[in-house]
C-alpha angles and dihedrals in degrees: 000000000000125000138168114233123186111242119205110224117199135151099068092317100316130112112262117249106288090217093052119121095249102029093097086067098047094047112010092170098058120097136193122234094259089064096040092052084075092059120098094217133027127175112190114192139163147128117319112271096021094120103258095140092040092051088048093050090049088050095051095100090052090054094045090052094051089058093061128224095305097040122122127222125196111188120184133183095214093203085068094055112091102189146352095273092056090046089052092048092052091045125017095025097040125115090246091053093047092047091050093051090058094048144058092240125115127255129205122191115199115190109184125190095020092163091056092055101046088077090067095035109035096175094047098109093058092043092049093047089054089050094048092054090060101057145047110231141111118266129189119190124192122195148135112284096241090068095061109084 
């Protein structure tokens, strides 16, 4: 489901502190990473250079903690993935994936810079969507806004 929500920008063009006393009234639909880590799917998109990858890297410990001691995290910089077989090897065929499949632990798959990799793998979105339908794990996808349609 995709919806457009109005966001109140204050503080010289920046969002107000999400932990502030009154922020919940300014932007009730905004969340901090601690809350987002509980979500099964997160697509973080925005204009190039707005800090999506940086914010995600800063939130990595939050995501790791949300998985628990036995949780598995697979983190990919998609621009470094040349084709679908390499993506499959680094994800679905990886040791972390195989260990997770035979356990009751949680798994998170983070795919950063999806838009940069789409140049090399044009059919990736359809392929990835098909794979996501098969399993029960958390997925965080990071890309430039123009690639989400």
